[in-house]
C-alpha beads as a LAMMPS data file, in Angstrom:
LAMMPS data file: protein, C-alpha beads

128 atoms
127 bonds

1 atom types
1 bond types

-500.0 500.0 xlo xhi
-500.0 500.0 ylo yhi
-500.0 500.0 zlo zhi

Masses

1 110.0

Atoms # bond

1 1 1 304.321 -383.917 57.568
2 1 1 303.256 -387.242 56.117
3 1 1 299.934 -387.618 54.290
4 1 1 298.231 -389.614 57.056
5 1 1 298.740 -386.770 59.546
6 1 1 297.146 -384.472 57.268
7 1 1 294.024 -386.623 56.490
8 1 1 293.561 -387.364 60.103
9 1 1 293.649 -384.703 62.928
10 1 1 296.460 -384.952 65.167
11 1 1 298.052 -382.812 67.715
12 1 1 300.753 -381.861 65.375
13 1 1 298.280 -380.531 62.767
14 1 1 296.053 -378.950 65.175
15 1 1 299.030 -376.961 66.796
16 1 1 300.590 -375.899 63.484
17 1 1 300.617 -372.248 62.993
18 1 1 300.565 -371.125 59.191
19 1 1 302.093 -367.741 59.875
20 1 1 305.094 -369.013 61.640
21 1 1 305.720 -371.821 59.069
22 1 1 305.634 -369.222 56.276
23 1 1 308.088 -366.947 57.990
24 1 1 310.387 -369.953 58.671
25 1 1 310.239 -370.808 54.999
26 1 1 310.872 -367.414 53.776
27 1 1 313.820 -366.960 56.038
28 1 1 315.127 -370.358 54.676
29 1 1 314.588 -369.228 51.203
30 1 1 316.593 -366.105 51.974
31 1 1 319.444 -367.969 53.115
32 1 1 319.590 -370.475 50.218
33 1 1 321.706 -368.205 47.888
34 1 1 324.170 -367.804 50.633
35 1 1 324.111 -371.731 51.142
36 1 1 324.618 -372.409 47.462
37 1 1 327.375 -369.909 47.282
38 1 1 329.313 -371.422 50.187
39 1 1 328.704 -374.933 48.806
40 1 1 330.200 -373.893 45.416
41 1 1 333.240 -372.450 47.142
42 1 1 333.753 -375.782 49.178
43 1 1 333.215 -377.682 45.854
44 1 1 335.966 -375.552 44.104
45 1 1 338.414 -375.920 47.035
46 1 1 337.921 -379.826 46.972
47 1 1 338.481 -379.999 43.373
48 1 1 341.805 -378.041 43.547
49 1 1 342.905 -380.055 46.638
50 1 1 342.489 -383.203 44.386
51 1 1 344.149 -381.874 41.438
52 1 1 347.116 -380.985 43.627
53 1 1 347.147 -384.404 45.114
54 1 1 346.975 -386.209 41.665
55 1 1 349.651 -383.783 40.229
56 1 1 352.109 -384.705 42.981
57 1 1 352.209 -388.191 41.877
58 1 1 352.278 -387.260 38.055
59 1 1 355.405 -387.731 36.395
60 1 1 355.497 -385.875 33.069
61 1 1 357.442 -387.511 30.134
62 1 1 358.802 -386.119 27.055
63 1 1 361.276 -387.415 24.369
64 1 1 363.541 -385.642 21.993
65 1 1 364.459 -386.480 18.317
66 1 1 366.703 -389.741 18.073
67 1 1 365.686 -391.059 21.545
68 1 1 364.997 -394.779 21.805
69 1 1 361.707 -395.718 23.022
70 1 1 359.643 -398.818 23.609
71 1 1 356.031 -399.020 22.402
72 1 1 353.390 -400.641 24.396
73 1 1 352.215 -403.727 22.412
74 1 1 348.488 -403.874 21.907
75 1 1 346.372 -406.909 22.815
76 1 1 345.695 -407.674 19.110
77 1 1 349.187 -407.825 18.153
78 1 1 350.579 -410.053 20.843
79 1 1 350.877 -413.714 19.666
80 1 1 348.321 -415.737 21.211
81 1 1 350.572 -418.771 21.504
82 1 1 352.524 -417.020 24.265
83 1 1 349.382 -416.226 26.284
84 1 1 349.727 -414.013 29.250
85 1 1 353.437 -414.266 29.137
86 1 1 353.607 -412.421 25.921
87 1 1 355.809 -409.265 25.923
88 1 1 353.956 -406.052 26.883
89 1 1 356.464 -403.677 25.224
90 1 1 357.792 -403.643 21.473
91 1 1 360.892 -402.071 20.094
92 1 1 363.254 -400.226 20.566
93 1 1 362.058 -397.540 17.951
94 1 1 363.722 -394.173 17.332
95 1 1 361.776 -390.847 17.599
96 1 1 361.950 -389.084 14.432
97 1 1 359.622 -386.106 15.035
98 1 1 358.029 -384.483 17.999
99 1 1 354.403 -383.432 16.667
100 1 1 353.422 -382.012 20.067
101 1 1 350.847 -382.422 22.699
102 1 1 352.554 -385.717 23.471
103 1 1 352.521 -387.160 19.958
104 1 1 355.500 -388.559 18.423
105 1 1 356.529 -389.940 15.027
106 1 1 358.603 -393.352 15.183
107 1 1 360.749 -395.441 12.997
108 1 1 362.432 -398.736 13.368
109 1 1 366.105 -398.990 13.928
110 1 1 366.411 -400.091 10.222
111 1 1 365.047 -396.823 9.150
112 1 1 361.432 -397.706 8.335
113 1 1 358.859 -395.249 9.343
114 1 1 355.759 -396.545 11.362
115 1 1 352.602 -395.381 9.781
116 1 1 350.831 -393.760 12.929
117 1 1 351.590 -391.319 15.568
118 1 1 352.166 -392.475 18.949
119 1 1 351.234 -390.880 22.325
120 1 1 353.415 -390.391 25.200
121 1 1 351.263 -392.672 27.222
122 1 1 352.067 -395.692 25.117
123 1 1 355.829 -394.857 25.032
124 1 1 358.696 -395.423 27.401
125 1 1 362.223 -394.597 27.385
126 1 1 364.568 -397.546 26.237
127 1 1 367.852 -397.824 28.241
128 1 1 370.487 -399.677 26.170

Bonds

1 1 1 2
2 1 2 3
3 1 3 4
4 1 4 5
5 1 5 6
6 1 6 7
7 1 7 8
8 1 8 9
9 1 9 10
10 1 10 11
11 1 11 12
12 1 12 13
13 1 13 14
14 1 14 15
15 1 15 16
16 1 16 17
17 1 17 18
18 1 18 19
19 1 19 20
20 1 20 21
21 1 21 22
22 1 22 23
23 1 23 24
24 1 24 25
25 1 25 26
26 1 26 27
27 1 27 28
28 1 28 29
29 1 29 30
30 1 30 31
31 1 31 32
32 1 32 33
33 1 33 34
34 1 34 35
35 1 35 36
36 1 36 37
37 1 37 38
38 1 38 39
39 1 39 40
40 1 40 41
41 1 41 42
42 1 42 43
43 1 43 44
44 1 44 45
45 1 45 46
46 1 46 47
47 1 47 48
48 1 48 49
49 1 49 50
50 1 50 51
51 1 51 52
52 1 52 53
53 1 53 54
54 1 54 55
55 1 55 56
56 1 56 57
57 1 57 58
58 1 58 59
59 1 59 60
60 1 60 61
61 1 61 62
62 1 62 63
63 1 63 64
64 1 64 65
65 1 65 66
66 1 66 67
67 1 67 68
68 1 68 69
69 1 69 70
70 1 70 71
71 1 71 72
72 1 72 73
73 1 73 74
74 1 74 75
75 1 75 76
76 1 76 77
77 1 77 78
78 1 78 79
79 1 79 80
80 1 80 81
81 1 81 82
82 1 82 83
83 1 83 84
84 1 84 85
85 1 85 86
86 1 86 87
87 1 87 88
88 1 88 89
89 1 89 90
90 1 90 91
91 1 91 92
92 1 92 93
93 1 93 94
94 1 94 95
95 1 95 96
96 1 96 97
97 1 97 98
98 1 98 99
99 1 99 100
100 1 100 101
101 1 101 102
102 1 102 103
103 1 103 104
104 1 104 105
105 1 105 106
106 1 106 107
107 1 107 108
108 1 108 109
109 1 109 110
110 1 110 111
111 1 111 112
112 1 112 113
113 1 113 114
114 1 114 115
115 1 115 116
116 1 116 117
117 1 117 118
118 1 118 119
119 1 119 120
120 1 120 121
121 1 121 122
122 1 122 123
123 1 123 124
124 1 124 125
125 1 125 126
126 1 126 127
127 1 127 128
């Protein structure tokens, strides 16, 4: 009920029976745990469905030692003179060490080690 109906007498407030409202509220409170449980099960099922759909399109990548890879060039390293036509990938580089969890140590083809480790998301296989 809205506050106006409570302050002024209306047919709805006159016919309202407090005992039936209390029993209806109590029955709703009894069913609320079952409703929460069924909602939690539906939520878990939806999460699993979304994860399956996402993982179908996922192509896992991994590299071995001595593979040639290209490294994604960062925005700060791109030459500003080239504008939007600057190269998006640098390389090729050689994988020298597989650190794990998608991290790799790289070196140039001349044998100079790169100072950082690189994640698999910023690398792709170089086909020569």
